[in-house]
C-alpha positions as CSV (number, residue, x, y, z in Angstrom):
1,M,101.6,135.3,90.1
2,Y,103.0,136.9,93.3
3,L,106.5,138.2,93.6
4,C,108.1,138.6,97.0
5,G,109.8,142.0,97.5
6,N,113.5,142.3,98.5
7,G,113.2,145.2,100.9
8,E,113.7,144.5,104.6
9,N,114.3,146.5,107.8
10,T,116.6,145.8,110.7
11,N,114.1,143.8,112.7
12,Q,113.4,141.6,109.6
13,I,117.1,140.9,109.3
14,K,117.3,139.8,112.9
15,M,114.3,137.6,112.6
16,K,115.6,135.8,109.6
17,L,119.1,135.2,111.0
18,I,117.9,133.5,114.2
19,P,116.1,130.6,112.4
20,F,118.8,130.3,109.8
21,C,121.5,129.8,112.6
22,L,119.2,127.2,114.2
23,L,119.0,125.4,110.9
24,L,122.8,125.3,110.6
25,L,122.9,123.6,113.9
26,L,119.9,121.4,113.1
27,F,120.9,120.2,109.7
28,G,124.6,121.0,109.5
29,L,126.4,122.3,106.4
30,S,129.4,120.3,105.3
31,G,131.5,120.0,102.2
32,V,131.4,116.9,100.0
33,H,134.1,114.3,100.5
34,N,136.2,116.8,102.5
35,L,137.5,118.5,99.4
36,R,139.6,121.6,99.3
37,A,138.3,124.8,97.6
38,G,138.0,124.4,93.9
39,E,138.7,120.6,94.0
40,L,136.7,117.9,92.3
41,A,136.5,114.4,93.6
42,K,137.0,111.4,91.5
43,P,133.8,110.4,89.7
44,D,132.3,107.4,91.3
45,R,129.2,105.1,91.0
46,L,130.5,104.2,87.5
47,S,127.9,102.3,85.5
48,V,127.8,100.4,82.3
49,N,124.3,100.0,80.8
50,F,122.9,101.1,84.2
51,L,124.8,98.5,86.1
52,T,126.8,100.1,88.9
53,R,128.4,96.8,89.8
54,A,129.0,95.5,86.3
55,D,132.3,94.0,87.4
56,Q,131.0,92.0,90.4
57,V,131.7,88.3,90.1
58,F,129.4,85.7,91.7
59,L,130.1,82.1,92.6
60,N,126.9,80.1,92.8
61,G,125.1,83.3,93.5
62,F,127.4,84.6,96.3
63,P,129.6,87.6,95.6
64,V,133.3,86.8,95.5
65,G,136.4,89.1,95.7
66,I,138.0,88.2,92.4
67,S,138.0,90.4,89.3
68,Q,136.3,89.4,86.1
69,N,139.6,89.4,84.3
70,E,140.9,86.7,86.7
71,A,137.6,84.8,87.0
72,V,137.4,84.0,83.2
73,K,140.7,82.1,83.6
74,R,139.5,79.8,86.3
75,R,137.3,76.7,86.4
76,E,134.5,77.6,88.8
77,N,130.7,78.1,88.5
78,F,131.0,81.9,88.2
79,Q,128.1,84.2,87.2
80,F,128.7,87.6,85.6
81,A,126.7,90.6,84.6
82,E,127.4,90.5,80.9
83,I,127.0,93.4,78.4
84,G,125.3,92.1,75.2
85,Q,125.1,95.5,73.4
86,K,127.7,96.2,70.8
87,K,128.0,99.8,71.9
88,P,127.5,100.1,75.7
89,F,126.7,103.4,77.4
90,F,128.5,104.7,80.5
91,G,127.5,106.8,83.4
92,W,129.1,108.3,86.6
93,V,128.3,110.4,89.6
94,I,130.2,113.7,90.3
95,H,131.1,115.3,93.6
96,A,132.3,118.8,94.1
97,D,133.2,121.1,97.0
98,R,131.1,124.0,95.7
99,E,127.5,124.8,95.0
100,N,126.0,125.3,91.5
101,C,128.6,122.9,89.9
102,L,128.1,121.6,86.4
103,Q,130.2,119.2,84.3
104,S,131.6,120.9,81.2
105,A,133.7,118.1,79.7
106,Y,134.7,114.5,80.2
107,Q,137.3,112.0,79.1
108,V,136.6,108.3,79.0
109,L,139.3,105.7,78.5
110,V,138.5,102.1,77.6
111,A,141.3,99.6,77.3
112,S,141.8,95.9,76.6
113,G,144.0,95.4,79.6
114,P,144.7,97.0,83.0
115,D,148.3,97.9,82.2
116,I,147.2,100.0,79.2
117,L,144.6,101.8,81.3
118,G,147.2,102.3,84.0
119,K,149.2,104.4,81.5
120,E,146.2,106.7,81.2
121,T,145.5,105.7,77.6
122,G,142.8,103.6,76.0
123,D,143.6,101.4,73.1
124,M,139.9,100.7,72.5
125,W,138.5,104.2,73.0
126,N,140.0,107.5,74.2
127,S,137.3,110.1,73.9
128,G,139.8,112.9,74.5
129,K,138.5,115.9,76.3
130,T,134.9,116.0,75.1
131,E,133.1,119.3,75.7
132,C,129.8,117.9,77.0
133,S,127.7,118.1,80.2
134,Q,126.4,114.6,79.9
135,S,127.4,112.3,82.8
136,V,124.9,109.5,82.0
137,N,124.1,107.6,78.8
138,V,127.5,108.3,77.2
139,V,127.7,105.9,74.3
140,Y,130.8,104.0,73.5
141,N,132.5,105.2,70.3
142,G,135.6,103.2,70.0
143,S,136.9,100.1,68.2
144,P,134.5,97.1,68.0
145,L,134.3,95.2,71.3
146,E,134.8,91.5,71.2
147,Q,132.5,88.7,72.4
148,G,133.3,87.3,75.8
149,K,136.2,89.7,76.5
150,V,136.7,91.7,79.6
151,Y,137.5,95.5,79.2
152,F,138.7,98.2,81.6
153,W,137.6,101.8,81.8
154,K,137.8,105.0,83.8
155,V,136.7,108.6,83.4
156,K,137.6,112.1,84.6
157,I,135.7,115.3,84.2
158,W,136.0,119.1,84.1
159,D,133.6,121.5,85.8
160,D,132.2,124.7,84.5
161,K,135.0,126.6,86.2
162,G,137.7,124.6,84.3
163,N,138.6,122.5,87.4
164,E,139.8,119.0,86.5
165,S,139.1,115.9,88.5
166,P,141.4,112.9,89.0
167,Y,140.5,109.8,87.1
168,S,138.0,107.5,88.7
169,E,139.0,104.2,90.0
170,P,139.3,101.7,87.1
171,R,136.4,99.4,86.5
172,Q,135.8,96.3,84.4
173,F,132.9,95.0,82.3
174,K,132.5,91.7,80.4
175,M,131.0,91.4,77.0
176,A,128.4,88.6,76.4
177,S,129.1,85.7,74.1
178,Q,126.7,87.1,71.5
179,L,126.5,90.9,70.8
180,V,123.6,92.7,69.3
181,D,122.7,96.3,68.6
182,Y,120.4,96.6,71.6
183,S,120.2,94.5,74.8
184,T,119.2,95.2,78.4
185,A,122.0,94.2,80.8
186,R,121.1,92.3,84.0
187,Y,122.8,91.1,87.1
188,P,122.9,87.5,88.1
189,L,120.7,86.7,91.1
190,Q,122.5,87.1,94.5
191,K,122.5,84.8,97.4
192,Q,123.0,85.9,101.0
193,D,123.3,83.8,104.2
194,E,120.9,85.1,106.8
195,F,121.0,83.9,110.5
196,P,118.0,83.8,112.8
197,V,117.1,86.6,115.1
198,E,115.7,84.1,117.6
199,V,116.1,80.4,118.3
200,R,114.2,78.8,121.2
201,I,112.8,75.5,122.5
202,L,109.0,75.3,122.3
203,T,108.7,71.8,123.8
204,E,111.2,69.0,124.6
205,N,111.7,68.0,121.0
206,V,110.6,71.1,119.0
207,H,113.0,74.0,118.2
208,F,111.5,77.2,116.9
209,I,113.6,79.5,114.6
210,D,112.6,83.0,113.5
211,F,114.6,84.8,110.7
212,G,112.9,88.1,111.5
213,K,111.6,88.7,108.1
214,D,110.0,86.7,105.3
215,G,112.4,85.9,102.4
216,F,112.8,83.7,99.4
217,G,115.4,81.1,99.9
218,R,116.2,77.6,101.2
219,L,117.3,76.3,104.5
220,R,120.8,75.1,105.5
221,L,121.3,73.4,108.8
222,I,124.3,72.1,110.8
223,L,123.1,69.2,112.8
224,F,124.5,66.4,115.0
225,A,123.2,62.8,115.2
226,E,124.2,60.1,117.7
227,N,123.1,57.4,115.3
228,E,122.8,56.9,111.6
229,G,119.3,57.4,110.2
230,E,117.8,59.7,112.8
231,T,115.0,61.7,111.3
232,V,114.1,65.3,111.8
233,L,110.8,66.8,110.6
234,I,111.3,70.4,109.4
235,H,108.4,72.9,109.0
236,L,108.8,76.1,107.0
237,G,106.2,78.9,107.0
238,E,105.3,82.5,106.6
239,A,102.6,82.8,109.3
240,L,102.1,81.9,113.0
241,K,99.0,80.7,114.9
242,D,99.1,80.5,118.7
243,G,102.9,80.9,118.7
244,R,103.5,78.0,116.2
245,I,103.9,77.9,112.5
246,D,100.4,77.8,110.9
247,H,100.1,74.6,109.0
248,K,96.9,75.8,107.2
249,P,97.4,79.5,106.7
250,G,95.0,79.7,103.8
251,G,95.3,81.3,100.4
252,T,98.8,81.2,99.0
253,I,100.4,82.0,102.3
254,R,103.2,79.3,102.3
255,Y,103.7,76.3,104.6
256,S,105.7,73.2,103.8
257,A,107.2,70.3,105.7
258,Y,110.2,68.1,104.9
259,N,111.7,64.9,106.5
260,L,115.4,65.1,106.8
261,R,117.3,61.9,107.4
262,L,120.5,62.5,109.4
263,R,123.9,60.9,109.2
264,K,125.9,60.0,112.3
265,G,128.0,62.9,113.6
266,W,128.1,66.6,112.5
267,H,127.0,67.4,109.0
268,T,125.7,70.3,107.0
269,Y,122.4,69.7,105.2
270,T,120.6,71.8,102.6
271,V,116.8,71.4,102.6
272,L,115.8,71.2,98.9
273,I,112.5,73.0,98.1
274,T,109.9,70.9,96.3
275,P,108.8,72.8,93.2
276,D,105.2,74.0,93.1
277,K,103.4,73.0,90.0
278,R,101.6,76.3,89.7
279,N,104.7,78.6,89.9
280,T,106.9,76.4,87.7
281,G,104.6,76.1,84.8
282,P,105.1,77.2,81.2
283,Q,104.4,81.0,81.8
284,A,106.3,81.1,85.1
285,V,109.8,82.6,85.5
286,L,112.0,79.7,86.6
287,M,114.8,80.0,89.1
288,P,118.3,79.4,87.6
289,V,120.2,76.3,88.4
290,Y,122.8,78.0,90.5
291,T,120.2,79.1,93.0
292,G,117.9,76.1,92.8
293,D,114.2,76.5,93.7
294,V,113.3,78.7,96.6
295,A,110.2,79.3,98.8
296,P,109.2,82.2,101.0
297,F,109.5,81.6,104.7
298,R,110.2,83.4,107.9
299,Y,109.8,80.7,110.5
300,C,111.2,77.2,110.9
301,E,110.5,74.4,113.4
302,L,112.5,71.3,113.9
303,E,110.7,68.3,115.4
304,N,112.5,65.3,117.0
305,Y,116.0,66.9,117.0
306,Q,117.8,65.6,120.0
307,G,120.6,68.2,120.2
308,K,120.7,71.9,120.9
309,I,120.3,74.5,118.1
310,T,122.2,77.8,118.1
311,R,121.8,80.7,115.7
312,E,124.9,79.7,113.9
313,Q,123.5,76.3,113.0
314,A,120.6,77.6,110.9
315,V,121.0,79.6,107.8
316,R,118.5,80.9,105.2
317,E,120.2,81.2,101.8
318,T,118.1,84.1,100.6
319,V,117.9,85.0,96.9
320,F,117.3,88.5,95.5
321,Y,118.3,90.8,92.7
322,P,121.4,92.7,93.9
323,F,120.2,95.4,96.3
324,D,122.1,98.1,98.2
325,E,120.2,98.8,101.5
326,A,122.2,102.0,102.1
327,E,121.1,103.8,98.9
328,S,117.8,105.0,100.4
329,E,116.6,106.1,103.8
330,F,113.4,107.6,105.3
331,S,112.3,108.6,108.8
332,S,109.7,110.9,110.1
333,S,107.8,112.0,113.2
334,D,105.1,109.4,112.4
335,S,106.1,106.0,113.7
336,V,103.4,104.2,111.6
337,L,104.6,105.9,108.4
338,N,108.2,104.8,109.2
339,K,107.1,101.2,109.6
340,V,105.1,101.3,106.3
341,W,108.2,102.6,104.5
342,E,110.4,99.8,105.9
343,L,107.8,97.2,104.9
344,C,107.6,98.6,101.3
345,K,111.3,99.2,100.9
346,Y,112.1,95.6,102.0
347,S,109.4,94.3,99.6
348,M,111.3,95.7,96.7
349,K,114.3,93.6,97.7
350,A,112.5,90.4,98.7
351,T,110.2,90.1,95.7
352,S,113.0,90.5,93.2
353,F,114.0,86.9,93.7
354,T,113.5,85.8,90.1
355,G,115.4,88.7,88.6
356,I,112.2,90.0,87.0
357,Y,109.1,91.6,88.5
358,V,106.5,88.8,89.1
359,D,103.2,88.6,90.8
360,G,104.5,87.0,94.0
361,D,105.0,83.4,94.7
362,R,101.6,81.9,93.6
363,E,102.3,82.0,89.9
364,R,105.7,83.8,89.5
365,I,104.3,85.4,86.3
366,P,105.0,89.0,85.3
367,Y,101.9,91.2,85.0
368,E,101.9,94.9,83.9
369,A,100.1,96.2,86.9
370,D,102.5,94.5,89.3
371,A,105.5,95.7,87.2
372,L,104.4,99.3,87.0
373,I,104.1,99.7,90.8
374,N,107.3,97.6,91.3
375,Q,109.2,99.8,88.8
376,L,108.3,103.0,90.6
377,G,108.9,101.5,94.0
378,H,112.3,100.2,93.0
379,Y,113.3,103.7,91.6
380,G,112.3,105.1,95.0
381,V,114.6,102.9,97.1
382,A,117.6,102.0,94.8
383,Q,119.7,103.4,91.9
384,E,118.5,100.4,89.9
385,Y,117.0,100.5,86.4
386,S,118.0,97.3,84.8
387,I,115.3,95.0,86.4
388,G,112.6,97.5,85.7
389,R,113.5,97.9,82.1
390,F,113.9,94.2,81.5
391,S,110.6,93.5,83.1
392,H,108.8,96.1,81.0
393,E,110.4,94.8,77.8
394,Y,109.6,91.2,78.7
395,L,105.9,92.2,79.0
396,I,105.8,94.0,75.7
397,N,106.0,90.6,74.0
398,R,104.1,88.7,76.7
399,P,101.2,90.9,77.7
400,T,98.4,89.9,80.0
401,W,94.7,90.0,79.3
402,P,93.4,93.2,81.1
403,T,92.7,96.1,78.7
404,E,94.2,98.7,81.0
405,W,97.3,96.7,81.8
406,I,98.2,96.5,78.1
407,M,98.2,100.3,78.0
408,Q,100.4,100.4,81.1
409,S,103.3,99.4,78.9
410,V,103.3,102.9,77.6
411,L,103.3,104.3,81.1
412,M,106.3,102.0,82.1
413,A,108.2,103.0,78.9
414,W,107.8,106.7,79.8
415,N,108.8,106.1,83.5
416,D,111.9,104.3,82.3
417,F,112.9,107.3,80.1
418,L,112.2,109.9,82.7
419,Y,114.3,108.2,85.4
420,T,117.2,107.1,83.1
421,G,117.3,109.7,80.4
422,N,118.0,106.8,78.0
423,S,115.8,106.6,74.9
424,E,117.1,103.4,73.3
425,S,114.3,101.2,74.6
426,L,111.8,103.7,73.2
427,Q,113.4,103.6,69.8
428,V,113.5,99.8,69.7
429,F,110.0,99.2,70.9
430,Y,108.3,102.2,69.4
431,N,105.9,100.4,67.1
432,D,104.9,98.0,69.9
433,L,104.2,100.9,72.2
434,K,102.2,102.6,69.5
435,A,100.0,99.6,69.1
436,K,99.5,99.3,72.9
437,T,97.8,102.7,73.0
438,L,94.9,100.7,71.6
439,M,93.9,103.4,69.1
440,A,92.7,100.7,66.8
441,L,89.7,100.2,69.2
442,A,88.5,103.8,69.0
443,D,85.1,104.8,67.8
444,S,84.2,108.0,65.9
445,D,84.5,110.0,69.2
446,G,87.9,108.5,70.0
447,L,86.7,106.4,72.9
448,I,87.7,102.8,73.0
449,S,85.8,99.6,73.7
450,T,86.7,95.9,73.8
451,T,83.1,94.7,73.3
452,T,82.1,96.3,70.0
453,G,83.8,94.0,67.6
454,K,87.0,96.0,67.1
455,V,89.3,93.5,68.9
456,T,90.3,91.6,65.7
457,P,93.1,89.0,65.3
458,E,95.2,91.7,63.7
459,V,94.8,93.9,66.8
460,L,95.7,91.0,69.1
461,E,98.7,90.2,67.0
462,S,99.9,93.8,67.0
463,I,100.1,93.8,70.8
464,H,101.3,90.2,71.0
465,L,98.3,89.0,73.0
466,R,97.5,85.3,72.9
467,D,94.4,85.7,75.0
468,N,91.1,87.5,75.0
469,M,91.2,91.2,76.1
470,R,88.9,92.1,79.0
471,D,88.4,95.2,81.1
472,I,89.6,94.9,84.7
473,V,89.2,98.2,86.6
474,D,90.5,96.6,89.8
475,W,91.1,93.1,91.2
476,P,89.4,91.0,92.5
477,Q,86.0,91.8,91.0
478,K,82.7,90.8,92.5
479,G,82.2,87.1,93.0
480,I,85.6,86.2,91.7
481,L,88.3,84.1,93.4
482,G,86.1,82.8,96.2
483,L,84.4,86.1,97.0
484,G,80.7,85.5,98.0
485,K,77.9,87.0,95.9
486,N,77.4,89.7,98.5
487,E,81.0,90.8,98.5
488,E,81.7,93.5,96.1
489,G,85.4,92.8,95.5
490,E,87.6,95.8,95.1
491,T,85.9,97.7,92.3
492,D,83.6,99.9,94.5
493,G,80.5,98.5,92.7
494,F,81.8,99.6,89.3
495,V,79.3,99.0,86.5
496,F,80.9,97.6,83.4
497,C,79.7,99.1,80.1
498,D,80.8,98.9,76.5
499,V,82.5,102.3,76.9
500,N,84.3,102.0,80.2
501,T,85.5,105.2,82.1
502,V,88.6,103.7,83.6
503,V,89.7,102.1,80.4
504,N,89.3,105.4,78.5
505,A,91.2,107.3,81.2
506,Y,94.1,104.9,80.6
507,H,93.7,105.4,76.9
508,Y,93.9,109.1,77.2
509,R,97.0,108.9,79.4
510,A,98.7,106.4,76.9
511,L,98.0,108.8,74.0
512,V,99.5,111.8,75.9
513,L,102.6,109.9,76.8
514,M,102.9,108.3,73.3
515,A,102.9,111.8,71.9
516,E,105.9,112.6,74.1
517,I,107.6,109.3,73.1
518,A,107.0,110.2,69.4
519,R,108.7,113.6,70.1
520,V,111.7,112.0,71.8
521,T,112.2,109.4,69.0
522,G,111.8,111.9,66.2
523,N,108.4,110.7,64.9
524,T,107.0,114.2,64.3
525,T,104.0,113.2,62.3
526,D,102.9,110.6,64.9
527,R,103.3,113.1,67.6
528,E,100.8,115.4,66.0
529,V,98.4,112.5,65.5
530,F,98.7,111.4,69.1
531,N,98.2,114.9,70.4
532,L,95.1,115.4,68.3
533,Q,93.7,112.1,69.3
534,A,94.3,112.8,73.0
535,E,92.4,116.0,72.8
536,K,89.6,114.3,71.0
537,V,89.4,111.6,73.7
538,K,89.5,114.2,76.4
539,S,86.6,116.1,74.9
540,A,84.5,113.0,74.5
541,F,85.4,111.7,77.9
542,Q,84.3,114.9,79.6
543,E,81.2,115.2,77.4
544,K,79.9,111.6,77.7
545,L,81.3,110.4,81.1
546,L,81.0,113.5,83.3
547,D,77.7,113.9,85.1
548,K,77.6,117.7,85.2
549,K,74.7,117.9,87.6
550,R,76.6,115.9,90.3
551,G,80.0,117.1,89.1
552,I,81.5,113.6,89.1
553,F,82.3,110.9,86.6
554,I,80.1,107.9,86.0
555,D,81.4,104.4,85.2
556,G,80.5,104.3,81.6
557,V,78.1,105.2,78.8
558,G,74.7,103.7,79.8
559,T,74.9,103.9,83.6
560,D,74.5,106.6,86.2
561,H,76.6,104.7,88.8
562,A,79.7,106.5,89.9
563,S,82.6,104.7,91.6
564,L,85.8,105.7,93.3
565,H,87.7,104.3,90.4
566,S,86.1,106.3,87.6
567,N,86.9,109.5,89.5
568,M,90.3,108.7,90.9
569,F,91.7,107.6,87.5
570,A,90.1,110.7,85.8
571,L,91.8,112.9,88.4
572,A,95.2,111.1,88.4
573,F,95.4,111.3,84.6
574,G,94.4,114.9,84.2
575,L,90.9,114.6,82.8
576,V,88.9,116.6,85.4
577,P,87.9,120.1,84.3
578,G,89.0,122.8,86.7
579,K,85.5,123.7,87.9
580,Y,84.7,120.1,88.8
581,R,87.9,119.3,90.6
582,T,86.5,120.1,94.1
583,K,83.4,117.9,93.6
584,V,85.4,115.1,92.2
585,T,87.9,115.3,95.0
586,E,85.2,115.4,97.6
587,F,83.6,112.4,96.1
588,I,86.9,110.5,96.1
589,K,87.4,111.3,99.8
590,S,83.9,110.2,100.6
591,R,84.7,106.7,99.4
592,G,87.7,106.0,101.6
593,M,90.0,103.2,100.6
594,A,87.4,101.5,98.4
595,C,90.0,100.0,96.1
596,S,92.6,97.3,96.2
597,V,96.3,97.7,97.0
598,Y,96.8,98.1,93.3
599,G,94.2,100.8,93.0
600,S,95.7,102.6,95.9
601,Q,98.6,103.7,93.7
602,F,96.3,105.7,91.5
603,L,94.1,106.9,94.4
604,M,97.1,108.4,96.1
605,D,98.5,109.8,92.9
606,A,95.2,111.5,92.4
607,L,95.1,112.9,95.9
608,Y,98.6,114.4,95.7
609,Q,97.8,115.7,92.2
610,A,94.9,117.6,93.8
611,E,97.1,118.7,96.7
612,E,94.9,116.8,99.2
613,A,98.0,116.1,101.3
614,E,96.2,115.9,104.7
615,Y,93.9,113.2,103.5
616,A,96.6,111.4,101.6
617,L,98.8,111.3,104.8
618,Q,95.8,109.9,106.8
619,L,95.6,107.0,104.3
620,L,99.4,106.4,104.2
621,S,99.6,106.3,108.0
622,S,96.2,104.7,108.7
623,T,95.9,101.8,111.1
624,A,92.5,100.7,109.8
625,E,91.9,97.3,108.3
626,R,92.3,98.6,104.8
627,S,95.8,100.0,105.3
628,W,99.4,99.2,104.8
629,Y,99.9,99.0,108.6
630,N,97.3,96.2,108.7
631,M,99.7,94.1,106.6
632,I,102.3,94.5,109.4
633,R,99.7,93.9,112.1
634,A,98.6,90.7,110.3
635,G,102.2,89.4,110.6
636,S,103.6,90.0,107.2
637,T,107.0,91.6,106.6
638,I,106.5,91.8,102.8
639,S,103.6,93.7,101.3
640,M,100.6,91.6,100.8
641,E,98.4,91.1,97.7
642,A,95.3,92.5,99.4
643,W,94.6,94.6,102.5
644,D,93.6,91.5,104.5
645,N,93.2,87.8,103.9
646,K,89.4,88.2,103.8
647,Y,89.5,90.5,100.8
648,K,91.3,88.0,98.6
649,P,90.9,84.4,99.7
650,N,93.8,83.2,97.6
651,Q,96.1,86.0,98.4
652,D,99.8,85.8,99.1
653,W,102.1,87.6,101.6
654,N,104.8,88.6,99.1
655,H,103.3,90.8,96.4
656,A,105.1,94.0,95.4
657,W,101.9,95.6,94.0
658,G,100.9,96.1,97.6
659,A,104.0,98.3,98.2
660,A,102.9,101.6,96.6
661,P,104.3,103.7,99.5
662,A,107.8,102.7,98.4
663,N,107.2,105.2,95.5
664,L,104.5,107.4,97.0
665,I,106.7,108.6,100.0
666,P,109.6,109.8,97.8
667,R,107.6,110.9,94.8
668,K,104.6,112.5,96.4
669,L,104.9,113.0,100.2
670,M,108.5,114.2,99.9
671,G,107.9,115.3,96.3
672,I,111.1,114.3,94.6
673,E,110.4,113.5,90.9
674,P,112.3,114.0,87.6
675,L,111.1,117.0,85.6
676,E,113.4,116.3,82.7
677,P,114.8,112.9,81.6
678,G,117.6,111.4,83.6
679,F,117.0,113.7,86.5
680,S,118.8,116.6,84.7
681,K,116.1,118.7,86.4
682,I,114.0,117.6,89.3
683,R,110.9,118.9,91.0
684,V,111.0,119.0,94.8
685,K,107.5,119.5,96.1
686,P,107.0,118.2,99.6
687,Q,103.4,117.9,100.8
688,P,103.9,117.3,104.5
689,A,100.4,118.2,105.7
690,G,100.6,117.7,109.5
691,L,103.8,115.8,109.5
692,R,106.2,117.6,111.9
693,N,109.5,116.4,110.4
694,A,110.9,114.0,108.0
695,R,114.1,113.1,106.2
696,I,114.7,111.1,103.0
697,K,117.6,110.0,100.9
698,V,116.5,109.2,97.3
699,P,119.0,107.6,94.9
700,T,119.0,108.9,91.3
701,I,121.1,108.2,88.2
702,R,123.0,111.4,88.9
703,G,123.5,110.9,92.6
704,T,121.6,111.1,95.8
705,V,118.9,113.7,96.6
706,D,118.8,114.4,100.4
707,L,115.8,116.2,101.8
708,S,114.8,116.9,105.4
709,F,112.3,119.3,106.8
710,E,110.9,120.8,110.1
711,N,107.3,121.7,109.7
712,I,105.2,123.8,112.0
713,P,101.8,124.0,110.3
714,G,100.5,127.6,110.1
715,S,103.8,129.0,111.3
716,S,107.0,128.0,109.4
717,F,108.6,125.4,107.2
718,Y,112.4,124.7,107.2
719,M,113.9,122.5,104.6
720,K,117.4,121.3,103.8
721,L,118.0,120.0,100.3
722,G,121.0,118.4,98.8
723,I,121.0,118.4,95.0
724,P,123.5,116.3,93.0
725,V,126.0,117.8,90.7
726,N,124.8,118.2,87.1
727,T,121.2,118.6,88.3
728,S,119.0,121.6,88.8
729,A,115.7,121.8,90.7
730,E,112.4,123.5,90.8
731,V,111.5,123.8,94.5
732,W,107.9,124.0,95.7
733,L,107.6,125.1,99.4
734,P,104.3,124.6,101.2
735,C,102.6,127.8,102.3
736,R,99.0,128.9,102.9
737,S,99.5,132.7,102.8
738,K,100.9,135.2,100.4
739,K,102.1,137.2,103.5
740,L,105.3,135.3,104.0
741,K,109.0,135.4,103.4
742,V,111.1,132.8,101.7
743,L,114.8,132.6,102.6
744,L,117.4,130.6,100.7
745,N,120.6,130.0,102.8
746,G,119.6,132.9,105.0
747,K,118.8,135.4,102.2
748,Q,115.4,136.5,101.2
749,V,114.6,135.5,97.6
750,P,111.7,136.1,95.2
751,F,109.2,133.4,94.4
752,R,106.0,132.8,92.6
753,V,102.8,131.4,94.2
754,E,101.2,128.3,92.7
755,G,98.2,127.2,94.7
756,N,99.4,126.5,98.2
757,F,103.1,126.6,97.3
758,A,105.9,129.2,96.9
759,V,107.9,128.1,93.9
760,I,111.6,128.9,93.2
761,D,113.1,127.7,90.0
762,G,116.6,127.4,88.7
763,I,118.1,126.0,92.0
764,R,121.4,124.2,91.1
765,S,123.5,121.6,92.9
766,G,124.8,121.7,96.4
767,E,123.3,121.9,99.9
768,K,120.5,124.5,100.3
769,I,118.4,125.6,103.3
770,F,115.0,127.0,102.6
771,E,112.8,128.8,105.2
772,V,109.2,129.8,104.8
773,I,108.2,132.2,107.5
774,L,104.7,133.6,108.0
């Protein structure tokens, strides 16, 4: 530990004031919501069971400006976000004019009608002034709520100085027709009319339409015909070839054609999408009736249309889970990185079209590996937790066959708790999660295997698997899905053994997290069991799977082959002994991006865990063939299932598991992660490497974290940080020397050194400016 001294001479004071004044000009310091001194704003971003727009009414998928209370009295095809839980939980975001502000009390009113709420009383629940700092997951504690009824609520708060806020704006929520003790609320799917960015004539009778980005929807056209029965041939596609829609794009890249028979005069036509047998099968998530079936397309061509087409005549009715584009932002001095961010952020919106995380358009089936990356990515770009929780819970009862992915349910459960602070799902699914650690497959050393006779019908039933369990490591594997015998797939030549290194890395991680889940849910005895088993697995893992002579991990018991995967998962999940970290890291770096887009999530986690920020940044902003930028160069506007078409012959161009930077940029590059559940405490640990400047806005359940920095490697690092009310932070500032000064809002402060970082703990809410000066 190194503690910075507080003594300073006159020259030091002058030197620190100059950069601080520049920072004031560069970043600006402004009060929140233009409040007067000591004033609290109304709480906003009110949520019910995580839904911040619980009162939004939709008509055939389109948002409408009518309240739920009015809508239930009218005969229309409305859709609502309904609350099926007998005792909902509430949340809100707080704004204050001063730094270091905390909520000290709240008062929630819930009423059966707007008039009652308007009198500042609640006939269903009046919490009174409740001394409590909790501003999320506040559980309803009033009279029983009735099925199908609309209720009204608002909240006010007091801060730690005794200041009282006004009441929030009143909000509504509608109860479902059936109420249960626990239910994850969801929004209806939303539709949005999107107009082309370009319309042009290719030949005398071919009109070309470009919507700018790929999206799931259907086409609506306003067309004119001189005569009854004129026919137009419509092409829809995701890819181009020689300036035209590619009719044979390969894989699962979509192309379709439709004949449209016109009526005489002007008419509006909807092009109905023909259902695909593969993505509308028994396991697929089907589209609701009010949206109809959809297909992904960016381009449209009209053949044989005799009139002129304008932008206003072509509309794509795009379908997605409600998404607020303004909730997150990122920009930096690296233009490639900026484009990668936009690709991956948009992928979160576009691939949400079923209202549950699916594998893309080919099957429209949820898989744990897709859902895990999708979950973290969605957290990074939106204050949205309902689709992630629902997808995770859906998969608990409908797991897929890969051994590792079954254990990913435990990882998703913990992510959900860390980001929301809500433990109800952990309580309800505790026994399922316990089984999904796969402890039942352990040998006497604690290591697990799926090939030694321990996968019994009882084990399969406990994890709800109606299939055979097999190890996967990465996908595709050698020779699978059209890969030739000489193509290695995406496993870096991994040698599958009875005791598999990657599988057991996952097993260790699941045990560690299950011990935490047991602690949170009050299962004290289980917690001790899981902790002891995790230590046993770790010891056996390092003893049997670490080649101490080479200092790296082999693929399993019985082989001396070492792959990227065995080492990156060991590093990402905390299984590398300290004295071997350098060799493991060097080996990982020597392999490049020898993994799939799925595997890249864990490769990048491992690199940032090892503080290999420079190499990690090279991969994030790479323009090589195996890079996120290559997806853009290939012509896709949604993340792809593989780095390039040649690496997965049946790949699609709309796969969220290829969008890892949506979470890697906020979580690792910019370093914003929850340290305590529900973002009550955050870690801010930017790892900029050679990135000169960057700015990000990350939504959280307690409000937005704003971070921007100016980085002069080897000289100085300036950072502005905005921390939400009711949150504290542990701030890690990059440095490579102990001979430095750290300033907070212009004043020198003590810090401790951890590796290449100066660490300051106990930073509370408000806008802060940090300076690291060598």
